SEZADREN-741635 format. One line per field, with one value per residue (C-alpha): residue number from 1; y negated, x negated, z negated; residue in one letter. Coordinates in pm, 1 decimal, padded with zeros to 6 digits. Layout:
N
i NUM; ...
Y Y; ...
X X; ...
Z Z; ...
aa A; ...
END
This chain:
339
i 1; 2; 3; 4; 5; 6; 7; 8; 9; 10; 11; 12; 13; 14; 15; 16; 17; 18; 19; 20; 21; 22; 23; 24; 25; 26; 27; 28; 29; 30; 31; 32; 33; 34; 35; 36; 37; 38; 39; 40; 41; 42; 43; 44; 45; 46; 47; 48; 49; 50; 51; 52; 53; 54; 55; 56; 57; 58; 59; 60; 61; 62; 63; 64; 65; 66; 67; 68; 69; 70; 71; 72; 73; 74; 75; 76; 77; 78; 79; 80; 81; 82; 83; 84; 85; 86; 87; 88; 89; 90; 91; 92; 93; 94; 95; 96; 97; 98; 99; 100; 101; 102; 103; 104; 105; 106; 107; 108; 109; 110; 111; 112; 113; 114; 115; 116; 117; 118; 119; 120; 121; 122; 123; 124; 125; 126; 127; 128; 129; 130; 131; 132; 133; 134; 135; 136; 137; 138; 139; 140; 141; 142; 143; 144; 145; 146; 147; 148; 149; 150; 151; 152; 153; 154; 155; 156; 157; 158; 159; 160; 161; 162; 163; 164; 165; 166; 167; 168; 169; 170; 171; 172; 173; 174; 175; 176; 177; 178; 179; 180; 181; 182; 183; 184; 185; 186; 187; 188; 189; 190; 191; 192; 193; 194; 195; 196; 197; 198; 199; 200; 201; 202; 203; 204; 205; 206; 207; 208; 209; 210; 211; 212; 213; 214; 215; 216; 217; 218; 219; 220; 221; 222; 223; 224; 225; 226; 227; 228; 229; 230; 231; 232; 233; 234; 235; 236; 237; 238; 239; 240; 241; 242; 243; 244; 245; 246; 247; 248; 249; 250; 251; 252; 253; 254; 255; 256; 257; 258; 259; 260; 261; 262; 263; 264; 265; 266; 267; 268; 269; 270; 271; 272; 273; 274; 275; 276; 277; 278; 279; 280; 281; 282; 283; 284; 285; 286; 287; 288; 289; 290; 291; 292; 293; 294; 295; 296; 297; 298; 299; 300; 301; 302; 303; 304; 305; 306; 307; 308; 309; 310; 311; 312; 313; 314; 315; 316; 317; 318; 319; 320; 321; 322; 323; 324; 325; 326; 327; 328; 329; 330; 331; 332; 333; 334; 335; 336; 337; 338; 339
Y -03999.4; -04116.6; -03896.8; -03856.5; -03723.2; -03693.0; -03622.6; -03321.2; -03450.0; -03613.9; -03860.9; -04233.5; -04188.2; -03897.7; -04091.8; -04416.6; -04227.1; -04030.5; -04348.5; -04543.5; -04250.6; -04198.5; -04567.8; -04540.5; -04216.4; -04377.3; -04221.9; -04397.6; -04284.3; -04196.7; -03987.3; -03854.7; -03556.7; -03455.8; -03116.8; -03121.3; -03497.5; -03819.9; -03911.4; -04294.8; -04363.7; -04253.0; -04508.9; -04796.6; -04713.6; -04662.6; -05002.2; -05181.2; -05016.9; -05019.8; -05298.8; -05140.5; -04780.0; -04702.0; -04558.2; -04293.4; -04050.0; -03727.4; -03653.9; -03804.6; -03621.5; -03834.4; -03639.7; -03633.3; -04009.7; -04274.3; -04478.1; -04788.9; -04630.5; -04543.2; -04884.7; -05059.2; -04822.3; -04868.1; -05249.4; -05278.3; -05055.4; -05237.2; -05567.1; -05454.7; -05294.6; -05605.8; -05419.2; -05090.7; -04861.8; -04592.1; -04427.0; -04051.8; -03871.1; -03512.6; -03325.6; -03013.5; -02710.5; -02670.8; -02462.0; -02738.9; -03032.3; -02855.1; -02628.9; -02832.8; -03199.4; -03128.1; -03351.3; -03292.5; -03105.4; -03142.1; -03100.0; -03252.4; -03421.5; -03638.0; -03731.4; -03815.6; -04031.7; -04221.1; -04242.3; -04418.4; -04653.8; -04734.9; -04811.3; -05064.6; -05227.0; -05287.7; -05416.5; -05658.7; -05777.7; -05853.7; -06000.6; -06204.5; -06269.5; -06063.8; -05935.4; -05593.9; -05401.3; -05040.6; -04775.3; -04434.3; -04062.8; -04010.6; -04344.3; -04681.6; -05004.5; -05330.3; -05498.9; -05695.0; -05993.9; -06234.5; -06088.2; -05748.6; -05883.8; -05858.0; -06112.9; -06130.9; -06014.7; -06104.0; -05764.9; -05650.6; -05405.4; -05081.9; -04793.6; -04489.7; -04127.6; -03811.8; -03443.8; -03249.7; -02877.5; -02809.4; -02966.4; -03190.4; -03348.8; -03395.6; -03586.1; -03811.6; -03887.9; -03977.1; -04202.0; -04393.5; -04340.5; -04479.4; -04134.4; -03758.7; -03549.3; -03200.0; -02907.4; -02700.0; -02399.6; -02482.6; -02353.3; -02516.2; -02308.8; -02440.5; -02793.9; -02769.6; -02597.5; -02758.0; -03045.0; -03264.7; -03209.5; -03282.5; -03600.7; -03717.7; -03642.7; -03862.5; -04141.3; -04140.6; -04196.0; -04546.4; -04629.1; -04552.8; -04340.3; -04068.0; -04287.4; -04507.6; -04230.5; -04142.7; -03753.5; -03630.2; -03278.6; -02976.5; -02678.2; -02536.4; -02633.9; -02371.6; -02499.4; -02366.2; -02389.8; -02035.7; -01719.5; -01575.8; -01889.4; -01879.7; -01522.6; -01609.8; -01908.2; -01702.0; -01463.2; -01745.5; -01915.6; -01588.0; -01576.2; -01936.2; -01851.3; -01550.0; -01758.1; -02002.1; -01700.4; -01547.7; -01850.8; -01868.5; -02239.8; -02178.0; -01870.5; -02051.3; -02096.4; -01720.4; -01641.7; -01882.0; -01676.6; -01346.8; -01250.8; -01216.3; -00869.9; -00988.2; -01284.8; -01039.3; -00805.0; -01095.1; -01223.0; -00871.6; -00860.8; -01203.1; -01091.2; -00787.8; -01020.0; -00857.4; -01193.1; -01064.5; -00809.0; -01051.6; -01192.4; -00850.5; -00871.5; -01181.3; -01063.2; -01239.9; -01329.1; -01508.5; -01689.1; -01817.4; -01937.2; -02112.7; -02233.6; -02411.2; -02209.6; -02318.3; -02407.4; -02768.1; -02830.5; -02681.1; -02795.6; -03150.3; -03043.6; -02759.0; -02987.6; -03238.4; -02964.5; -02811.1; -03118.9; -03416.6; -03366.6; -03495.8; -03574.4; -03927.1; -03821.0; -03510.1; -03428.7; -03298.5; -03253.3; -03065.1; -03031.3; -03210.3; -03131.7; -03326.4; -03585.8; -03323.2; -03209.8; -03571.1; -03647.9; -03336.3; -03462.1; -03819.9; -03677.1; -03462.2; -03768.7; -03980.6; -03706.3; -03688.1; -04057.0; -04079.0; -04048.6
X -00159.5; -00466.3; -00602.7; -00976.3; -01186.6; -01543.0; -01730.5; -01862.6; -02137.2; -02437.1; -02535.0; -02488.5; -02213.7; -02054.5; -02044.3; -01912.9; -01645.4; -01524.3; -01521.0; -01313.4; -01074.4; -01031.9; -00915.6; -00687.0; -00531.1; -00431.9; -00684.4; -00752.3; -01113.9; -01399.5; -01667.2; -02012.9; -02175.8; -02528.7; -02607.5; -02852.2; -02866.1; -02874.5; -02535.1; -02576.1; -02682.4; -02353.8; -02167.7; -02373.5; -02267.4; -01900.6; -01915.0; -02020.1; -01753.6; -01437.5; -01259.6; -01029.0; -01091.1; -01264.7; -01618.7; -01740.8; -02030.2; -01863.2; -02124.4; -02471.3; -02714.4; -02811.4; -03100.6; -03308.9; -03317.8; -03409.9; -03109.6; -03298.5; -03320.0; -02947.3; -02856.2; -03025.9; -02857.8; -02512.2; -02559.4; -02629.6; -02352.0; -02104.6; -02216.2; -02219.9; -01884.5; -01732.4; -01639.2; -01506.3; -01767.2; -01735.5; -02045.0; -01967.4; -02239.7; -02310.8; -02568.2; -02646.4; -02801.4; -03131.6; -03276.8; -03226.0; -03343.0; -03656.2; -03742.4; -03615.2; -03672.3; -03946.5; -03770.3; -03720.5; -03417.2; -03244.9; -02880.2; -02690.0; -02400.9; -02609.3; -02846.9; -02546.4; -02399.1; -02731.3; -02761.0; -02440.7; -02498.3; -02834.2; -02682.2; -02431.3; -02717.9; -02907.8; -02608.8; -02532.9; -02890.4; -02864.3; -02516.7; -02533.0; -02894.1; -02911.5; -03244.6; -03332.4; -03411.0; -03289.7; -03436.3; -03280.1; -03383.3; -03439.3; -03488.3; -03634.9; -03617.7; -03771.8; -03926.1; -03717.1; -03925.3; -03726.9; -03896.2; -03736.2; -03404.7; -03137.4; -02925.1; -02540.9; -02290.8; -01937.3; -01786.2; -02009.8; -01770.8; -01881.3; -01655.3; -01837.9; -01696.6; -01873.0; -01820.8; -01692.6; -01639.3; -01753.8; -01606.3; -01907.8; -01924.6; -01550.5; -01582.7; -01844.6; -01616.8; -01323.7; -01559.3; -01749.5; -01610.7; -01366.7; -01283.9; -01361.2; -01420.8; -01293.2; -01466.3; -01277.4; -01349.5; -01075.2; -00730.9; -00412.7; -00470.9; -00829.3; -00703.5; -00431.2; -00643.3; -00989.6; -01007.3; -00726.3; -00772.2; -01143.4; -01097.4; -00858.1; -01096.4; -01361.8; -01115.2; -01003.3; -01364.9; -01348.2; -00980.1; -00901.4; -00617.1; -00646.2; -00434.2; -00741.7; -00915.1; -00868.0; -00868.9; -00988.3; -00912.2; -00846.3; -00867.3; -00912.3; -00667.7; -00597.1; -00392.4; -00327.1; -00087.7; 00058.6; 00023.0; -00253.5; -00469.9; -00391.9; -00506.8; -00846.5; -00883.8; -00768.2; -01065.8; -01309.1; -01189.3; -01221.1; -01588.7; -01636.1; -01461.5; -01674.9; -01996.9; -01885.5; -01749.4; -02092.1; -02262.4; -02332.0; -02258.0; -01890.8; -01835.9; -01615.3; -01353.3; -01342.7; -01322.2; -01034.8; -00835.4; -00934.9; -01160.6; -01494.9; -01548.4; -01525.3; -01757.1; -02015.8; -01981.8; -02021.2; -02326.9; -02492.2; -02390.8; -02543.6; -02873.2; -02874.6; -02819.0; -02465.0; -02331.3; -02131.1; -01934.5; -01855.0; -01541.3; -01376.3; -01384.1; -01150.3; -00791.5; -00482.6; -00377.8; -00724.2; -00708.5; -00360.3; -00473.5; -00790.5; -00612.4; -00301.1; -00209.0; 00048.2; 00117.2; 00078.0; 00457.6; 00438.4; 00102.9; 00179.8; 00472.5; 00255.6; -00033.0; 00192.3; 00367.7; 00044.5; -00194.0; 00054.7; 00086.2; -00261.7; -00448.8; -00465.7; -00636.6; -00693.9; -00922.7; -00749.0; -00871.2; -00804.8; -00945.1; -00751.5; -00782.8; -00489.7; -00221.0; 00027.2; -00238.1; -00328.2; 00036.7; 00053.1; -00254.6; -00122.4; 00206.7; 00036.1; -00152.9; 00174.6; 00354.6; 00079.3; 00078.1; 00445.2; 00568.5
Z -01691.7; -01493.2; -01215.2; -01134.2; -00855.6; -00723.6; -00412.8; -00234.8; 00003.1; -00179.7; 00095.9; 00133.9; 00394.8; 00204.8; -00126.9; 00029.9; 00235.8; -00073.5; -00291.7; -00043.2; 00029.8; -00351.1; -00392.2; -00094.3; -00203.7; -00531.6; -00765.7; -01088.5; -01159.6; -00939.1; -01120.9; -01080.0; -01256.2; -01335.7; -01194.4; -00906.8; -00859.8; -01059.2; -01172.0; -01177.1; -00817.1; -00648.8; -00868.8; -00747.3; -00390.0; -00518.6; -00685.7; -00374.2; -00139.1; -00375.9; -00560.4; -00825.5; -00894.1; -01221.6; -01206.5; -01464.5; -01516.2; -01617.6; -01747.2; -01756.4; -01997.3; -02303.1; -02448.9; -02126.2; -02144.3; -02397.2; -02517.5; -02384.6; -02042.4; -02038.0; -02175.3; -01869.0; -01622.7; -01772.5; -01805.8; -01448.1; -01320.5; -01536.6; -01398.0; -01038.0; -01058.9; -01242.5; -01551.2; -01408.7; -01548.4; -01825.2; -01946.0; -02003.8; -02186.0; -02270.2; -02481.5; -02269.8; -02442.0; -02591.1; -02310.2; -02049.4; -02254.9; -02370.5; -02080.6; -01775.1; -01909.3; -02162.8; -02415.8; -02795.6; -02934.1; -03257.5; -03397.3; -03112.1; -03291.5; -03527.4; -03251.5; -03024.3; -03291.7; -03337.7; -02962.6; -02925.8; -03214.0; -03065.5; -02731.1; -02880.6; -03069.3; -02762.6; -02577.1; -02853.8; -02832.8; -02467.2; -02474.5; -02791.6; -02854.2; -03189.0; -03279.2; -03160.6; -03482.7; -03473.6; -03692.8; -03702.4; -03752.0; -03390.7; -03233.9; -03318.4; -03101.3; -03224.9; -02910.1; -02659.4; -02511.1; -02279.7; -01973.4; -02027.0; -02153.2; -01869.7; -02053.7; -02089.0; -01827.1; -01755.4; -01871.6; -02165.0; -02334.7; -02174.5; -02250.3; -02388.3; -02376.2; -02469.7; -02372.8; -02678.1; -02749.5; -03102.5; -03408.5; -03494.2; -03163.5; -03152.6; -03483.0; -03346.0; -03047.3; -03277.8; -03484.2; -03222.3; -02875.2; -02635.8; -02511.7; -02513.5; -02208.4; -02271.9; -02103.8; -01844.5; -02063.1; -02299.0; -02403.1; -02545.3; -02855.4; -02901.6; -02824.5; -03104.5; -03364.6; -03295.1; -03064.3; -03186.2; -03564.4; -03536.0; -03326.3; -03591.1; -03876.5; -03687.5; -03629.5; -03986.0; -04113.1; -03964.2; -03988.9; -03638.4; -03497.1; -03232.3; -03022.8; -02983.5; -02800.4; -02430.7; -02377.7; -02039.3; -01905.9; -02099.3; -01869.5; -01527.6; -01247.1; -00990.1; -00697.7; -00345.1; -00053.6; -00095.2; -00297.5; -00082.6; -00127.7; -00501.4; -00547.8; -00379.8; -00619.6; -00919.8; -00854.7; -00817.6; -01135.0; -01324.3; -01222.3; -01354.7; -01678.7; -01724.8; -01691.7; -01983.1; -02185.0; -02180.8; -02328.1; -02688.8; -02705.6; -02611.3; -02817.7; -03064.4; -02795.5; -02721.1; -03094.3; -03143.2; -02887.8; -03051.0; -02754.2; -02937.8; -02809.2; -02459.0; -02536.4; -02664.5; -02367.6; -02126.9; -02316.8; -02277.8; -01901.3; -01842.0; -02014.7; -01776.9; -01477.1; -01395.7; -01283.9; -00987.3; -01223.7; -01509.0; -01355.1; -01364.4; -01749.8; -01735.3; -01762.2; -01619.1; -01984.3; -02013.5; -01695.1; -01767.1; -02111.1; -01967.8; -01636.7; -01503.5; -01177.9; -00910.0; -00556.4; -00450.5; -00487.3; -00855.5; -00984.3; -01102.5; -01312.7; -01461.8; -01544.5; -01705.2; -01914.9; -02028.1; -02064.6; -02083.6; -02466.2; -02527.9; -02205.5; -02076.8; -01748.0; -01547.4; -01246.6; -00941.5; -00585.0; -00267.8; 00076.5; 00346.0; 00712.9; 00860.7; 00785.7; 00638.4; 00380.4; 00317.5; 00228.0; -00000.5; -00187.6; -00225.8; -00344.4; -00614.8; -00735.2; -00750.9; -00940.5; -01195.0; -01256.0; -01294.5; -01644.9
aa X; X; X; X; X; X; X; X; X; X; X; X; X; X; X; X; X; X; X; X; X; X; X; X; X; X; X; X; X; X; X; X; X; X; X; X; X; X; X; X; X; X; X; X; X; X; X; X; X; X; X; X; X; X; X; X; X; X; X; X; X; X; X; X; X; X; X; X; X; X; X; X; X; X; X; X; X; X; X; X; X; X; X; X; X; X; X; X; X; X; X; X; X; X; X; X; X; X; X; X; X; X; X; X; X; X; X; X; X; X; X; X; X; X; X; X; X; X; X; X; X; X; X; X; X; X; X; X; X; X; X; X; X; X; X; X; X; X; X; X; X; X; X; X; X; X; X; X; X; X; X; X; X; X; X; X; X; X; X; X; X; X; X; X; X; X; X; X; X; X; X; X; X; X; X; X; X; X; X; X; X; X; X; X; X; X; X; X; X; X; X; X; X; X; X; X; X; X; X; X; X; X; X; X; X; X; X; X; X; X; X; X; X; X; X; X; X; X; X; X; X; X; X; X; X; X; X; X; X; X; X; X; X; X; X; X; X; X; X; X; X; X; X; X; X; X; X; X; X; X; X; X; X; X; X; X; X; X; X; X; X; X; X; X; X; X; X; X; X; X; X; X; X; X; X; X; X; X; X; X; X; X; X; X; X; X; X; X; X; X; X; X; X; X; X; X; X; X; X; X; X; X; X; X; X; X; X; X; X; X; X; X; X; X; X; X; X; X; X; X; X; X; X; X; X; X; X; X; X; X; X; X; X; X; X; X; X; X; X
END
């Protein structure tokens, strides 16, 4: 199992320091996400200041950018990192794409499928000199003069992963992608009944196996030094779970567990702005379905017993203030990586 991590401070020094330390600690993947900042720029810094660790967007938004724009960015980071980059994409929800980015919206799974096919068509043009002539339902590309063609690179095979929750997007991942990034808002039941079967269906469309697809994550991880610290983090995690459980896009996960009444109640509470009260609706049973919980000496074994049946990588991190805590972190990373 590979282990991934990110950074906390969005500054040049903070990102560089986090990337270097991640490599030194034995992490396999350093990732950047798209929330309040651009997800690609940190990986340029990480590429410059590391040698071996894999770099990944987890995730970058697809529909807020043209496939051509994303193709250029990914091509450059892959080249700068000497082949260590994985492009992790996500669709986001309609409100953000339309109201925050002022971009068009349509059914996300078909659009994502075409987006990925277009990316590969563009990269093939640059690497192999094939004519750019892509025409789809959402995107068309047929102009690539030499001045705007970046040309071939040493490591042209860019891995593409997509975030998948719902069945249609999971099938796209199975059909076209190198990997799928599972949302933290996920349970073993939903993975067994929805995630894995739909990945398999997508893979079978093109004669692939689910073994060809890397699977990242699968739930929340709640770890602490002692029971007192764990209790605080349990409460914080319940609040995070309640936010996702209130969202229509993730309603299928709650329904799969038989918790649709809670989903509906949380949705109404979110409409009424009762955000601070929503975490109280998440029971211990729900928490233990969505999260792996344990002290630092327990957590690696619990993660492997829960996610190890299907996940090829997980994200794990902890704040360290001294050498003792640093050694604890390195020990957890090593235990997760050991088979």
